[in-house]
C-alpha positions in Angstrom: -121.4 -60.8 102.9 -117.6 -59.8 101.1 -115.9 -60.6 104.9 -116.9 -63.6 104.7 -116.0 -64.8 101.5 -112.3 -63.5 102.2 -112.0 -65.8 105.4 -113.3 -68.5 103.5 -110.6 -68.2 100.4 -108.1 -67.5 103.4 -108.7 -70.3 105.1 -109.1 -72.8 102.1 -105.7 -71.6 101.1 -104.4 -72.0 104.6 -105.0 -75.3 105.9 -103.6 -77.3 103.4 -100.8 -75.3 104.2 -100.3 -75.6 107.1 -100.9 -79.9 107.2 -98.6 -80.0 104.6 -96.2 -78.2 107.5 -93.9 -81.6 107.6 -93.3 -80.1 111.9 -94.6 -77.6 113.9 -94.8 -74.0 112.8 -93.0 -71.6 114.3 -94.0 -68.4 116.6 -93.2 -66.4 113.3 -94.9 -68.8 110.8 -97.7 -68.5 112.9 -97.6 -64.3 113.7 -97.1 -63.9 109.8 -100.3 -66.7 108.8 -102.2 -64.7 111.6 -101.6 -61.4 110.7 -102.0 -62.0 106.8 -105.6 -63.6 107.1 -106.7 -60.4 110.0 -104.8 -58.0 107.8 -106.9 -59.2 104.9 -110.2 -59.0 106.1 -109.7 -55.8 107.6 -108.8 -54.2 104.5 -111.6 -55.5 102.6 -113.6 -54.4 105.7 -112.1 -51.1 105.0 -112.3 -50.6 101.9 -115.6 -51.8 101.3 -114.3 -55.4 99.5 -112.0 -54.0 97.4 -109.1 -57.1 95.9 -105.7 -54.2 96.4 -107.9 -53.2 100.1 -107.7 -56.3 100.5 -104.5 -58.1 99.3 -102.6 -54.9 101.1 -104.1 -55.5 104.0 -103.1 -58.9 103.7 -99.4 -58.0 103.0 -99.0 -56.0 105.6 -100.4 -57.9 108.3 -98.5 -61.0 107.5 -95.7 -58.9 107.4 -96.1 -57.2 111.1 -97.0 -60.6 111.9 -93.9 -62.1 110.7 -92.4 -59.7 113.0 -93.9 -59.7 116.4 -93.2 -63.7 115.7 -90.1 -63.1 115.5 -89.3 -60.5 118.6 -91.4 -64.0 120.0 -89.2 -66.5 119.0 
């Protein structure tokens, strides 16, 4: 149940942000967003839904996704 809530919140935050882009997002931006969402979900699942786990997972996932996307550009 907590993972579903985390995904919903992430989508509510990310969809308007991406829609506001005047140009297509770069691979680096896509990687960062994807990594943050996946990391947040995984962090939440591992820690039983704790906020610290969700935020930590999102931060780590965002950083890793950013670096992977940077290499793909």
